[in-house]
C-alpha positions as CSV (number, residue, x, y, z in Angstrom):
1,M,-30.6,-4.8,104.8
2,A,-34.1,-6.7,104.0
3,G,-33.9,-11.0,103.6
4,G,-34.6,-11.8,100.0
5,G,-37.1,-14.4,100.5
6,D,-39.7,-12.7,102.7
7,F,-42.9,-12.3,101.1
8,C,-46.4,-10.8,102.6
9,R,-49.4,-13.0,103.3
10,S,-52.8,-11.4,103.1
11,S,-53.8,-11.4,107.1
12,G,-57.2,-12.3,106.5
13,M,-56.5,-15.1,104.0
14,R,-53.6,-16.4,106.5
15,Q,-55.5,-16.8,109.7
16,L,-57.4,-19.6,108.0
17,G,-54.7,-21.8,108.1
18,R,-53.1,-21.0,111.6
19,T,-53.6,-24.3,114.0
20,R,-54.1,-22.5,117.0
21,G,-57.4,-20.6,114.5
22,R,-58.4,-23.8,113.6
23,A,-58.4,-25.6,117.6
24,E,-60.2,-22.1,119.0
25,K,-62.9,-22.4,116.5
26,H,-63.3,-26.7,117.3
27,A,-63.2,-25.3,121.1
28,F,-65.3,-22.2,120.9
29,P,-68.9,-23.5,120.0
30,A,-68.5,-26.5,122.6
31,V,-67.9,-24.0,125.3
32,F,-70.3,-21.4,123.7
33,L,-73.1,-24.6,124.1
34,F,-72.3,-25.7,126.9
35,S,-72.7,-22.9,128.8
36,F,-76.4,-22.3,127.3
37,W,-76.7,-25.9,128.3
38,G,-75.4,-24.9,131.8
39,Y,-77.8,-21.9,132.8
40,L,-81.1,-24.0,131.4
41,H,-79.9,-26.7,134.0
42,Y,-79.7,-23.2,136.3
43,E,-83.0,-22.2,135.3
44,A,-85.1,-25.8,135.6
45,L,-83.1,-26.0,139.2
46,A,-84.1,-22.5,140.6
47,L,-86.1,-20.1,138.7
48,Y,-89.2,-22.3,137.5
49,P,-89.0,-25.7,139.2
50,A,-91.4,-28.4,137.6
51,G,-93.3,-30.6,140.0
52,R,-92.1,-28.8,143.5
53,S,-92.4,-25.7,145.5
54,Q,-90.4,-22.8,145.3
55,T,-88.9,-24.0,148.2
56,G,-87.2,-27.0,147.2
57,S,-84.6,-28.8,149.1
58,Q,-81.0,-27.8,149.9
59,Q,-79.9,-30.2,147.3
60,P,-81.8,-29.0,144.1
61,R,-80.2,-25.6,145.3
62,G,-77.0,-26.9,145.4
63,K,-77.1,-28.2,142.0
64,A,-78.6,-25.2,140.6
65,T,-75.3,-23.0,141.7
66,L,-73.3,-25.4,140.5
67,W,-74.5,-25.1,136.6
68,L,-75.0,-21.8,137.1
69,T,-71.3,-21.3,138.0
70,L,-70.0,-24.0,134.9
71,S,-72.1,-21.9,133.0
72,L,-70.2,-19.0,133.9
73,I,-67.0,-20.4,133.7
74,A,-67.6,-22.2,130.1
75,F,-69.1,-18.4,129.0
76,V,-65.7,-16.7,130.5
77,L,-64.0,-19.5,128.4
78,G,-65.8,-18.4,125.1
79,L,-65.4,-14.9,125.4
80,L,-62.0,-15.4,125.6
81,S,-61.6,-18.2,122.4
82,K,-64.2,-15.3,120.7
83,T,-66.1,-12.3,121.8
84,T,-68.2,-12.5,119.3
85,A,-69.8,-14.6,122.2
86,V,-71.0,-11.7,123.7
87,M,-74.2,-12.3,122.3
88,L,-75.0,-15.5,124.6
89,P,-77.1,-13.5,127.1
90,L,-79.5,-11.7,124.1
91,V,-79.8,-15.6,123.1
92,L,-80.8,-16.9,126.7
93,L,-83.6,-14.2,127.0
94,L,-85.0,-15.3,123.6
95,C,-84.9,-19.0,125.2
96,A,-87.0,-17.6,128.1
97,A,-89.3,-15.9,125.7
98,W,-90.0,-19.0,123.1
99,Q,-90.1,-21.3,126.7
100,R,-92.4,-19.5,128.8
101,G,-93.7,-16.4,126.1
102,R,-92.2,-13.6,128.3
103,I,-89.0,-12.4,129.3
104,T,-89.3,-11.5,133.1
105,R,-88.1,-9.9,135.7
106,Q,-86.5,-12.8,136.8
107,D,-85.0,-13.7,133.1
108,V,-83.7,-10.0,133.2
109,L,-81.9,-10.0,136.7
110,H,-80.5,-14.3,136.4
111,T,-78.6,-13.6,133.3
112,S,-77.0,-10.1,134.0
113,P,-74.1,-11.3,135.3
114,Y,-73.9,-12.3,131.5
115,F,-74.8,-9.2,130.5
116,V,-72.6,-7.5,132.5
117,L,-69.4,-9.9,131.3
118,A,-70.6,-9.4,128.0
119,L,-70.5,-6.0,128.1
120,A,-66.7,-5.5,129.4
121,F,-65.5,-8.0,127.3
122,G,-67.2,-6.2,124.1
123,L,-65.7,-2.8,125.2
124,M,-62.3,-4.9,125.3
125,S,-62.8,-5.9,121.4
126,V,-63.9,-2.6,120.1
127,W,-60.9,-0.9,121.4
128,F,-58.7,-4.1,120.5
129,Q,-60.2,-3.9,116.6
130,K,-59.5,0.1,116.5
131,H,-56.7,0.8,118.7
132,Q,-54.4,-2.8,117.7
133,A,-56.0,-5.3,115.2
134,L,-56.6,-1.8,112.4
135,V,-53.3,-0.1,112.8
136,G,-51.5,-0.4,109.7
137,E,-54.5,-1.6,108.3
138,T,-56.7,1.1,105.6
139,L,-60.6,0.1,106.0
140,A,-62.8,1.7,103.7
141,P,-65.2,4.2,105.0
142,A,-68.9,3.2,105.0
143,S,-71.9,5.1,105.8
144,F,-74.4,3.6,108.3
145,G,-76.7,3.5,104.9
146,E,-74.2,1.3,103.3
147,R,-73.5,-0.7,106.4
148,L,-76.7,-1.2,107.1
149,A,-78.1,-2.4,103.8
150,G,-74.4,-4.9,103.4
151,A,-75.7,-6.5,106.7
152,G,-79.4,-7.0,105.0
153,Q,-77.5,-8.5,102.0
154,N,-75.0,-10.3,104.6
155,F,-78.3,-12.2,106.5
156,W,-79.8,-13.3,103.4
157,F,-76.4,-14.6,102.4
158,Y,-75.6,-16.7,105.7
159,F,-78.8,-18.0,106.0
160,W,-79.1,-19.4,102.5
161,K,-75.4,-20.9,102.6
162,A,-76.3,-22.6,105.5
163,L,-79.7,-24.3,104.3
164,L,-77.6,-24.7,100.8
165,P,-74.3,-25.6,101.3
166,V,-73.3,-25.6,97.9
167,H,-70.1,-23.4,96.0
168,L,-68.8,-22.7,99.1
169,S,-65.4,-21.0,99.5
170,V,-63.2,-18.6,101.7
171,F,-63.8,-15.7,99.8
172,Y,-66.8,-14.1,97.7
173,V,-66.3,-10.9,96.1
174,R,-68.8,-8.0,97.5
175,E,-70.0,-5.0,94.6
176,K,-69.5,-1.9,96.6
177,I,-73.3,-0.7,97.6
178,D,-75.2,2.4,96.8
179,A,-76.5,3.7,100.1
180,T,-78.3,6.1,97.6
181,N,-80.1,3.4,96.0
182,P,-83.2,2.4,97.6
183,A,-82.9,-1.2,96.1
184,A,-80.3,-1.4,98.5
185,Y,-82.4,-1.9,101.7
186,L,-85.0,-4.6,99.8
187,P,-82.8,-7.1,102.0
188,V,-83.6,-5.6,104.7
189,L,-86.8,-4.7,104.3
190,L,-87.1,-8.1,103.4
191,A,-85.5,-9.6,106.6
192,V,-88.1,-7.0,108.9
193,A,-91.1,-8.3,107.0
194,V,-90.3,-12.2,107.5
195,F,-90.0,-11.5,111.4
196,I,-93.2,-9.0,111.5
197,L,-94.6,-12.3,109.0
198,C,-93.9,-14.8,112.4
199,W,-94.7,-12.2,115.0
200,R,-98.4,-12.4,113.3
201,F,-98.4,-15.9,113.9
202,R,-96.3,-16.2,117.3
203,R,-99.1,-17.9,119.1
204,T,-98.6,-21.2,116.6
205,W,-95.5,-21.7,114.3
206,G,-94.3,-18.1,114.4
207,R,-92.6,-18.8,118.1
208,H,-90.7,-21.3,116.8
209,A,-89.3,-19.2,113.8
210,L,-89.1,-16.4,115.5
211,F,-86.5,-17.7,118.0
212,G,-84.6,-19.9,115.3
213,L,-84.3,-17.2,113.3
214,G,-84.2,-14.5,116.0
215,C,-80.9,-16.8,117.5
216,F,-79.3,-16.4,113.7
217,A,-79.6,-12.8,113.9
218,V,-78.4,-12.1,117.2
219,A,-75.0,-14.7,116.8
220,L,-74.6,-13.3,113.6
221,F,-74.6,-9.4,114.8
222,P,-70.9,-9.1,115.7
223,V,-70.1,-10.0,111.9
224,L,-72.7,-8.1,109.9
225,G,-70.2,-5.1,109.3
226,F,-71.9,-2.6,111.8
227,F,-68.3,-2.3,113.9
228,D,-65.1,-1.7,112.2
229,A,-62.8,-5.2,112.7
230,Q,-60.2,-6.1,110.9
231,F,-61.7,-9.1,109.0
232,L,-63.5,-6.4,107.2
233,V,-60.2,-4.8,105.3
234,K,-59.8,-8.7,103.1
235,L,-63.2,-10.5,104.0
236,R,-65.9,-9.2,104.3
237,I,-68.3,-12.2,104.0
238,S,-66.6,-15.5,104.3
239,D,-68.5,-18.9,105.7
240,H,-66.2,-19.7,108.7
241,L,-67.9,-16.3,110.4
242,Q,-70.7,-17.9,110.6
243,Y,-69.9,-21.4,112.2
244,K,-71.6,-20.0,115.6
245,P,-74.9,-18.9,114.1
246,L,-75.0,-21.7,112.2
247,I,-76.3,-24.0,115.6
248,A,-79.4,-21.7,115.0
249,V,-80.3,-22.7,111.3
250,V,-79.4,-26.4,112.1
251,A,-82.3,-26.4,115.3
252,L,-84.9,-24.8,113.4
253,T,-84.4,-26.8,110.3
254,A,-84.4,-29.8,112.7
255,A,-87.4,-29.0,114.5
256,G,-89.3,-28.6,111.2
257,L,-88.2,-31.9,109.8
258,A,-88.9,-33.6,113.0
259,S,-92.6,-31.4,113.0
260,L,-93.4,-33.6,110.0
261,P,-96.6,-36.1,110.3
262,G,-95.0,-39.8,110.6
263,R,-91.8,-40.4,112.3
264,R,-90.3,-42.4,109.9
265,V,-90.2,-39.3,107.5
266,F,-88.5,-37.5,110.1
267,Q,-85.9,-40.5,110.2
268,C,-85.4,-41.0,106.3
269,T,-84.9,-37.3,105.9
270,A,-82.7,-36.8,108.6
271,V,-80.6,-39.7,107.5
272,A,-80.5,-38.8,103.8
273,L,-79.4,-35.5,104.8
274,L,-76.8,-36.3,107.2
275,L,-75.3,-38.6,104.7
276,T,-75.5,-35.9,102.2
277,L,-73.7,-33.5,104.3
278,S,-71.0,-36.0,105.6
279,V,-69.9,-36.1,101.7
280,L,-70.0,-32.8,101.1
281,T,-68.0,-32.2,103.9
282,F,-65.5,-35.1,103.1
283,K,-65.1,-33.1,99.8
284,R,-64.9,-30.1,101.2
285,A,-61.8,-31.0,104.1
286,Q,-60.1,-32.8,101.5
287,I,-59.5,-28.8,99.8
288,F,-58.9,-27.3,102.9
289,A,-55.9,-30.4,103.2
290,A,-53.2,-28.1,101.8
291,E,-53.3,-24.4,101.4
292,E,-52.0,-23.8,97.9
293,S,-55.5,-26.6,97.2
294,L,-57.8,-24.2,99.2
295,F,-56.3,-20.8,97.2
296,R,-57.0,-22.7,94.2
297,D,-60.4,-23.8,94.5
298,T,-61.1,-20.6,95.9
299,L,-60.0,-18.5,92.1
300,A,-61.9,-21.1,90.5
301,K,-64.9,-20.5,91.7
302,N,-64.0,-16.1,92.6
303,P,-61.1,-16.0,90.4
304,A,-61.4,-12.0,91.2
305,A,-60.3,-13.4,95.3
306,W,-57.4,-11.1,95.5
307,P,-56.2,-11.9,98.3
308,A,-56.1,-15.7,97.0
309,H,-53.7,-14.5,94.2
310,N,-51.3,-13.2,96.3
311,D,-51.4,-15.8,99.0
312,L,-51.0,-18.4,96.1
313,G,-48.3,-16.3,94.9
314,V,-46.2,-16.4,97.8
315,I,-46.3,-20.2,98.4
316,L,-45.4,-20.3,94.3
317,A,-43.0,-18.2,94.9
318,K,-41.6,-19.3,98.1
319,R,-40.9,-22.7,95.9
320,G,-39.4,-20.8,93.4
321,N,-41.8,-20.4,90.5
322,Y,-41.9,-17.1,90.8
323,S,-43.1,-16.8,86.5
324,E,-45.9,-17.8,87.8
325,A,-45.9,-16.3,91.3
326,I,-45.4,-12.8,89.9
327,N,-48.6,-14.1,87.6
328,H,-50.8,-14.1,90.5
329,F,-49.5,-11.2,92.1
330,M,-50.0,-9.2,88.8
331,A,-53.2,-10.5,88.8
332,S,-54.2,-9.5,92.6
333,L,-53.0,-6.2,91.6
334,E,-55.4,-5.8,88.7
335,C,-58.7,-6.9,91.1
336,K,-57.0,-4.5,93.6
337,P,-55.0,-2.1,92.1
338,D,-53.5,-0.5,96.2
339,N,-53.1,-3.9,97.2
340,C,-50.0,-2.9,99.2
341,E,-49.1,-6.7,99.6
342,A,-49.0,-7.7,96.3
343,H,-46.8,-4.9,95.1
344,L,-44.3,-5.7,98.0
345,N,-44.6,-9.1,96.8
346,L,-44.1,-8.5,93.3
347,G,-41.4,-6.1,93.7
348,Q,-39.8,-8.9,95.9
349,A,-39.9,-11.7,93.2
350,L,-38.7,-9.2,90.7
351,A,-35.7,-8.3,92.6
352,L,-35.0,-12.4,92.9
353,Q,-35.1,-12.2,89.3
354,G,-32.7,-9.3,89.2
355,R,-35.2,-7.2,87.7
356,F,-34.3,-3.8,90.0
357,G,-35.7,-1.5,88.0
358,E,-39.5,-2.8,87.5
359,A,-38.9,-3.9,91.5
360,E,-38.4,-0.2,92.5
361,Q,-41.5,0.5,90.8
362,H,-43.6,-1.3,93.5
363,Y,-41.7,-1.0,96.0
364,L,-42.5,2.6,95.3
365,A,-46.2,1.9,94.9
366,A,-46.2,-0.2,98.4
367,L,-44.8,2.7,99.8
368,H,-47.6,5.5,98.5
369,S,-50.1,3.0,101.2
370,K,-47.7,2.6,104.1
371,P,-45.1,5.3,103.7
372,F,-43.3,4.4,107.2
373,D,-43.3,0.4,106.5
374,P,-39.7,-0.3,107.5
375,E,-39.8,-3.6,105.9
376,T,-40.7,-2.0,102.2
377,Q,-38.3,0.7,102.9
378,E,-35.3,-2.0,103.7
379,K,-36.4,-3.8,100.3
380,L,-36.5,-0.5,98.3
381,A,-32.9,0.2,99.6
382,D,-32.3,-3.3,98.6
383,A,-33.2,-2.6,94.9
384,L,-31.3,0.7,94.9
385,Q,-28.1,-0.2,96.4
386,A,-28.8,-3.2,93.3
387,Q,-28.6,-0.6,91.1
388,G,-25.5,1.1,91.9
389,R,-27.3,4.3,93.5
390,G,-26.3,4.2,97.4
391,R,-26.7,7.4,98.0
392,E,-30.8,7.2,97.5
393,A,-30.5,3.5,99.4
394,L,-29.3,5.1,102.4
395,L,-32.2,7.6,102.4
396,H,-34.4,4.8,102.4
397,L,-32.7,2.7,105.1
398,R,-32.2,5.5,107.2
399,V,-36.5,6.0,107.4
400,A,-36.6,2.2,108.6
401,L,-33.9,2.7,110.6
402,C,-36.1,5.2,112.8
403,F,-39.1,2.5,112.3
404,K,-37.3,-0.4,113.1
405,P,-34.1,0.3,115.2
406,E,-32.8,-2.9,115.2
407,N,-29.3,-4.1,115.2
408,Q,-29.7,-5.4,111.6
409,T,-31.4,-2.2,110.0
410,R,-28.5,0.0,111.9
411,L,-25.7,-2.8,110.2
412,G,-26.7,-1.8,107.1
413,V,-26.9,2.0,107.6
414,A,-23.4,1.4,108.9
415,T,-22.9,-0.7,105.9
416,L,-24.1,1.8,103.1
417,L,-22.5,4.6,104.9
418,Y,-18.8,2.9,104.2
419,Q,-19.8,1.9,100.8
420,T,-20.5,5.8,100.2
421,G,-17.8,7.3,101.9
422,D,-18.6,8.4,105.0
423,S,-16.4,6.7,107.3
424,R,-17.0,8.0,110.4
425,Q,-20.3,8.0,110.3
426,A,-20.1,4.4,109.5
427,V,-18.2,4.0,112.6
428,V,-20.7,5.3,114.9
429,Q,-23.0,3.1,114.0
430,F,-20.8,0.1,114.3
431,R,-20.0,0.6,118.0
432,R,-23.9,1.6,118.6
433,V,-24.2,-2.1,116.6
434,L,-21.7,-3.7,119.4
435,L,-23.1,-1.6,121.7
436,F,-26.4,-3.7,121.4
437,N,-24.1,-6.8,120.7
438,R,-20.6,-7.5,121.4
439,D,-20.7,-10.5,119.6
440,E,-21.9,-9.4,116.2
441,V,-19.1,-10.8,114.5
442,E,-19.9,-8.9,111.0
443,A,-19.8,-5.6,112.9
444,L,-16.9,-6.5,114.5
445,N,-14.4,-7.3,111.4
446,N,-16.6,-4.4,109.3
447,L,-15.2,-2.0,111.8
448,A,-11.5,-2.8,112.4
449,W,-10.8,-3.0,108.6
450,I,-12.3,0.9,108.4
451,L,-9.9,1.8,112.0
452,A,-7.2,-0.1,110.1
453,T,-7.3,0.8,106.7
454,C,-9.4,4.3,106.2
455,S,-8.1,7.2,104.6
456,D,-8.9,9.2,107.7
457,D,-6.3,9.8,110.3
458,Q,-8.3,10.8,112.3
459,V,-10.8,7.7,111.7
460,R,-7.9,4.9,111.9
461,D,-7.1,3.3,115.3
462,G,-4.9,0.5,115.1
463,A,-5.1,-0.9,118.8
464,E,-9.1,-1.0,118.5
465,A,-9.0,-2.8,115.4
466,V,-6.5,-5.0,116.7
467,R,-9.6,-5.8,119.5
468,C,-12.1,-5.7,117.2
469,A,-10.8,-8.3,114.8
470,E,-9.1,-10.5,116.9
471,R,-12.9,-11.5,118.7
472,A,-14.2,-12.1,115.5
473,C,-11.4,-14.6,114.5
474,Q,-12.3,-15.9,117.6
475,L,-15.5,-16.5,117.7
476,T,-15.1,-17.8,114.0
477,A,-12.1,-20.1,115.4
478,F,-9.7,-18.2,113.2
479,K,-11.4,-20.1,110.4
480,Q,-13.1,-17.5,108.4
481,A,-10.0,-16.3,105.2
482,G,-11.8,-12.6,105.4
483,M,-11.1,-12.4,109.1
484,V,-8.2,-13.3,108.8
485,G,-6.9,-11.1,106.4
486,T,-8.6,-8.0,108.7
487,L,-6.8,-9.1,112.1
488,A,-3.6,-9.1,109.8
489,A,-4.5,-5.3,108.0
490,A,-5.2,-4.5,112.3
491,Y,-1.8,-5.5,113.3
492,A,0.2,-3.4,110.5
493,E,-1.7,-0.6,111.7
494,A,-0.7,-0.8,115.0
495,G,2.9,-1.7,114.2
496,R,3.0,-5.3,114.8
497,F,4.1,-5.9,111.4
498,P,5.6,-9.7,112.8
499,E,2.5,-10.9,113.7
500,A,0.6,-8.9,110.5
501,V,2.9,-11.4,107.8
502,A,1.7,-14.8,110.0
503,T,-1.9,-13.6,110.1
504,A,-1.3,-13.0,106.6
505,E,0.2,-16.0,105.1
506,T,-2.9,-17.3,107.1
507,A,-5.7,-16.0,105.9
508,V,-3.9,-16.7,102.2
509,R,-3.6,-20.1,103.2
510,L,-7.7,-20.3,104.0
511,A,-8.4,-18.7,100.7
512,T,-6.8,-21.2,98.5
513,A,-8.0,-23.9,100.5
514,A,-11.5,-22.6,100.0
515,G,-10.9,-21.7,96.4
516,D,-10.6,-17.9,96.6
517,S,-8.1,-17.3,94.4
518,R,-9.0,-13.6,93.9
519,F,-9.0,-12.8,97.8
520,A,-5.5,-14.8,98.2
521,A,-4.1,-12.9,95.6
522,V,-5.2,-9.5,97.2
523,N,-3.4,-10.8,100.4
524,Q,-0.5,-12.1,98.8
525,Q,-0.1,-8.1,97.8
526,L,-0.6,-6.8,101.1
527,L,1.8,-9.5,102.4
528,M,4.4,-7.6,100.4
529,L,3.6,-4.3,102.5
530,Y,3.4,-5.8,105.8
531,R,6.6,-7.4,104.9
532,A,8.0,-4.2,103.8
533,G,6.9,-2.9,107.7
534,K,3.9,-0.6,106.0
535,P,0.6,-0.8,106.7
536,W,-2.6,-0.5,103.8
537,H,-4.7,2.2,103.4
538,E,-7.5,3.2,101.1
539,Q,-7.6,5.7,98.9
540,P,-9.5,9.4,99.3
541,A,-10.2,9.2,96.1
542,I,-12.4,5.5,96.1
543,N,-14.8,6.8,98.4
544,S,-15.6,10.1,96.9
545,R,-16.7,8.3,93.6
546,Q,-19.5,6.6,95.6
């Protein structure tokens, strides 16, 4: 049966706390920039050498080949870290246009290996998102108009956050976009107008602004929402999605400051900015020091951040603070009523408090979104069994077994079959468990008990019961009173009463030493039967009532 302490985190928020993910994000900008830098070196040595003829010496050619090779290797490493690196070839062409005022056939030819790699990894990423990452996830359908309007809003949101990094949060609430409202497209029109203005003055300041804003837009394009991706399920907007595009804004801002008259003005402004941003970074880093502080900070800024409510509830529930955890799960559901994880977690927290009837309702709500999720089916089966509704529990556990054919699930099915009176099918399931793991102690003990004590003569098999019970006792070093008692019943069914008596006496001693007086008393009664040369069999009426 399902574990009692399992809670579900929101996938988008969960990724923020992964050490591996943080390491990738630290390495990715470095390899991306190195690839960009390496190509510029190659370009300066092989394509547009300054101060020497195009037929330069072999040494510059060798260096150029080395820089191109290193750049391509770094590009592949960047693609393996984050496929958003596919935008690098366009950035290289934008840089060529910025440096020389145009893009030549030579530029296109020499960046073609980057485009080939970008296309291959881009198609692979699209396939992965559709057929792997989004499997089992619910992503609201959106028309092209909604995506376009949303992209305009996201562009300016990220741009202003990059320029003014205050009130940062890992989750931002975005209202539903009405694609039929012309006002929804104003951010897109504003962006187009800015680029047209920069193009108008492309021979002066506009050339630099076009390069900076163009690189920002190109690098940001993969996360603007035009393509279906897993992060759109939970985090349509999040600051961590623009750590690569941020490079362009920083470079453009630095270039703008450097153009100010007077070197001292630039130096003072740069120092002031660095100190201010360092303090803000230090304060922000303290929030990321622990997941709980991160989620509480998120909720203080965005109370409607339903993934943060859910994940904070998980942290509190694992700590045993179920009452506060339940409040956060309920708050998550108020913000997003179809939140499957919150329903499942709320059900689990209620079940741990013994409120199985209430837990059942939330498990059913979770199954409405994911009807074939085996974990939810198992948890619902637990709640139903706790309410004495074994046959209903068995139905859900069978569904879980269909989608999760694991031994532990099958063991739960076998146990419920026995408890509901179907000993024959229980034996079949226990044998299947042992087929995959012949040393599964619980299955060995339970199968031995049924084979030794079942009321159905066609089910009982004393010899097999002895083999299973002896193996279970060997695996537990004959120290478990319950298993030793099962072995005594198996000996009795096999007609080996002297061994049954001795084993039952051992079971009584073990139970007494463990303080289990009830089990000791039961085995005392069975011991009387074994001494009289009689095995013990269950009564059919016991199973028929379940």
